[in-house]
C-alpha positions, 0 to 999 in steps of 0.5 A, spaced: 506 863 144 501 869 142 500 873 136 506 875 132 508 882 134 506 887 129 512 892 129 513 897 124 519 902 121 520 908 121 527 909 117 532 916 118 534 920 113 538 926 112 540 929 106 548 931 107 549 923 107 548 918 102 540 917 101 541 910 097 542 906 104 536 907 106 534 903 100 539 897 103 536 897 110 527 896 107 531 891 106 535 887 112 531 891 116 525 887 114 530 881 114 531 882 120 524 882 124 521 876 120 527 872 124 525 874 130 519 871 128 515 877 128 511 881 122 515 887 118 508 894 117 512 898 112 510 905 109 509 905 101 517 908 100 513 912 095 510 916 101 517 919 101 523 919 098 527 912 099 520 912 104 525 916 109 524 921 116 527 927 114 524 933 116 518 935 121 512 935 114 515 927 113 514 926 120 507 928 121 506 923 115 510 917 119 506 919 125 498 918 119 502 911 118 501 909 125 495 913 127 492 908 120 496 901 123 495 896 130 502 896 131 505 892 138 513 897 137 517 901 132 524 900 131 527 906 129 532 904 124 539 910 123 542 908 116 544 915 116 545 920 121 537 920 120 532 927 122 530 928 130 525 932 128 522 928 123 523 922 128 520 926 134 515 928 130 513 921 128 513 918 134 512 921 139 504 920 139 505 912 138 503 909 144 508 904 143 514 901 146 520 904 140 527 901 139 532 905 137 537 902 132 544 905 127 547 902 122 555 901 123 561 906 120 566 901 116 573 903 117 575 903 110 569 906 108 567 913 110 567 918 104 562 921 102 559 916 099 560 911 104 560 916 110 553 913 115 555 917 121 549 913 125 553 913 131 552 921 132 545 921 129 542 916 135 545 920 141 540 926 136 536 922 137 535 920 144 538 926 146 530 930 143 526 924 146 528 926 152 526 932 151 520 931 148 520 925 154 518 921 149 520 913 152 524 908 148 530 903 147 537 902 146 542 896 146 549 895 146 554 896 142 550 902 140 551 900 133 550 894 130 548 891 124 540 888 123 543 883 120 548 882 126 545 875 130 545 879 137 541 885 134 536 879 133 536 877 140 535 884 142 529 884 137 527 879 141 528 883 147 525 888 145 517 884 143 517 882 150 518 889 152 511 890 146 509 884 150 508 887 157 506 894 156 502 893 152 499 888 156 499 891 162 496 897 160 489 894 162 488 887 165 484 884 170 486 879 176 481 875 180 482 875 187 478 869 189 476 868 196 479 874 202 486 873 204 488 869 211 489 873 216 497 872 218 498 873 211 500 881 211 505 880 206 500 879 201 497 886 201 496 890 197 492 897 194 488 895 189 486 904 188 494 905 186 492 899 182 487 900 178 491 908 177 496 902 172 491 900 170 490 893 174 483 892 175 482 887 182 476 884 181 473 879 187 470 874 189 468 870 195 469 863 197 462 862 200 459 864 192 464 859 188 462 853 193 454 856 192 455 855 185 461 847 186 454 845 190 450 845 183 453 842 179 452 835 177 458 829 178 456 828 171 455 834 168 459 834 161 464 840 163 465 837 169 466 830 167 470 834 161 475 838 167 477 830 170 479 828 164 484 833 163 486 833 170 488 827 169 491 828 161 496 834 165 499 830 171 499 823 174 493 822 177 492 815 177 493 814 186 489 820 187 482 820 190 476 819 183 471 824 188 477 828 190 478 829 182 470 828 182 471 836 186 477 839 182 474 838 176 467 842 178 473 847 182 476 847 175 468 849 171 467 854 175 473 859 175 473 858 168 466 861 168 469 868 173 474 868 169 470 868 162 465 873 166 470 877 169 474 877 163 480 875 168 488 876 166 490 872 171 488 869 178 489 870 185 485 865 190 484 863 198 487 856 197 490 855 203 486 851 209 479 853 207 479 849 200 481 843 203 478 844 209 471 846 207 471 842 201 475 837 200 481 838 195 487 843 193 487 848 187 494 847 185 494 841 180 488 847 176 494 852 178 498 849 173 493 848 168 491 855 168 498 857 168 499 853 163 493 856 158 496 862 158 492 864 166 497 866 171 495 863 178 498 865 185 496 862 191 494 865 198 490 871 195 497 874 193 495 880 188 501 883 187 505 877 186 500 875 181 500 881 176 509 879 177 507 873 175 503 875 168 508 880 167 513 875 167 508 871 162 508 876 157 515 878 157 517 871 156 512 869 152 510 863 156 508 860 162 511 863 168 509 860 177 511 862 184 514 858 189 517 859 196 524 861 197 524 856 203 531 854 203 538 855 204 542 849 200 548 848 205 553 853 205 552 855 197 550 862 197 549 862 189 543 855 191 536 856 195 531 850 195 525 852 193 518 849 195 511 850 194 505 845 193 505 843 185 502 850 182 507 849 176 505 849 169 507 843 166 510 846 161 515 847 166 517 841 169 521 836 165 515 830 166 508 831 168 509 829 176 505 825 180 498 827 184 
């Protein structure tokens, strides 16, 4: 699990509508964000009337507040109609994902003292944000109470959006080894990836083998790596010399992860490692996946990037398998087959090597 997300909340207000609902909304939205597993970050309610935003000037106050706080996302909460100009001013430079929520009106409470008009206010803010080019997220239904369990789930999904957007802005993939000639399906454009903030650091397998050759069997790091492998899976039938080779490979991969600040790896797994070194990296791929470092086979850089995005979205490990075979006549099933790079958190048991 990653660190708890910090979610800021902008409360919209419009003087014509009841403002007292904002105070109640502050507590309800704070509670909802905490129930979703995040940290609510609320502007001091003394800075504006009710701590809400209902003008361009107050929007600037909230923008200053966001600039000083390290937040992962913003929820725009509309206890009443809100103010689209203030909201746009507040969020145009937020630089993080935005979720817009609006309170529902209650049948029988449509008088001047209780009518919210949040439904319409949300439409107005969405329209103005489109005009400003401010990205935002919405969900269904159009209006929903913050303490509705459905909204809590929406907040959790929004958390995934925040992790993906913020995590993918700057990330690094390690391409270890060259693409095998027949697998043209995994070709990629390194410069295009860089334009989107994804750096590719390349390592030749010869360099990996050279580093491995310098490690002794009884090196403390190698011994610890072998122990970790045995804890990860049932390796009772694996040759001891092969486990030592895997341990050395793990030590070298860890060195590159630290040296190059790698978020993910795409490795040439077949068949140079097996033929020239004597072990497969599959188990190590699963172990690193458990640690939050996705590993794609066959130097499949683009799918390593997708694995990283999936890991961020779910806040759990991801894996990459081949869709090999149809499952009889069942069009809703397929048979997945692979060498075994699956993180243990995705398995029903430890598995066997």
